[in-house]
C-alpha angles and dihedrals in degrees: 000000000000116000089237093056096084089049092052091048091050092048091049091050091049091050090050091051092049091046091048091049091048091051092048091049090050091048090050092050091048091049091049091048090050091052091049090051091050092048092052091044093052092050091049092047092051094047094046093046093053094042091056094049107107092197135012145158130201140166116229123194107201134193124183139175122239115199114226126213088254090059092253118135118223122192121228128176148192143179119239122197108198128197118181130181113177139257100017116359129086139155130182121185115194128198115183123210090254089059098255112147126207140139155166132253128189120186100179096269107037134043116209131185121190142185111207096192095050088038093225134125140179133201140195130188111245115155114193142060132338090250092055092045093051092048091048091049093054106028102036104025094036093225126150118256113159119208094007089142090061091058098045123103091226094056095107091059092048091049093060090075092065103026091096091064094050118120136178109244093186147284113292137176117239116180091339093309122118108232138182108238102214126183133187138169122235128190094273106009144041113230132197126189132187109209125181113252092216132041126009113000094236110150119248097192142001132194122191123190114195096212096179094052122090111275091006095256120205134224118200130182137182119206122213139161096032110187122179095182105043124156103251111172123189089253090067089064096044113096116217114184117231119247109288095010114156122224111221133188102244102122101074120146120238116268110279094021118128118217 
């Protein structure tokens, strides 16, 4: 055997190892890219599917942290029953864990919030769409309305800003349903969704971590009883005050805001 033969064999083996490592790295990159594509696609499918629904109802069980002055985080919760009839009807009935009942009704021209236990309500004129009413409620009236983005018709467009950061965490079982666990990072919050792998891409769960807020509080919600063809008569979106209910002036736009 030539003296150079062992050297040639060693070089060939080294080249094979490098080539094998390069192939594995390429395969890993391709797999990661495929997962990113699937994550973004699942988010887009979910957003588009909900945006196209002309009517829907869903029950949302929510839990959220409230930061105390001591720095301690305490969890509170509520159940929200949502009824939506596009383009201009919405109702959300809220029952907190302590039993308090309140809600919101929009009939296309007027936005009403009510507290059944205190027997008070307040209204503001706001003709237009559900999307415009929700934005007015939060941005101008400074009221709380969790997950409003999820219910808006323009959600697919808003999602494009963060779709590039979406990644597939894994496949997980929720209530016996195989779901894609998808995560993405927004400008102020980290968001996770669990979306069924088969059937309609209606979310099963969402977790939002407000990373720029003190203590980084979390909001979590579980979605059940999705219905994309519910019976939603006009009467459901017509607010009728209970006997003796007091109308109060709570819904007042910020100074300089046009209704």
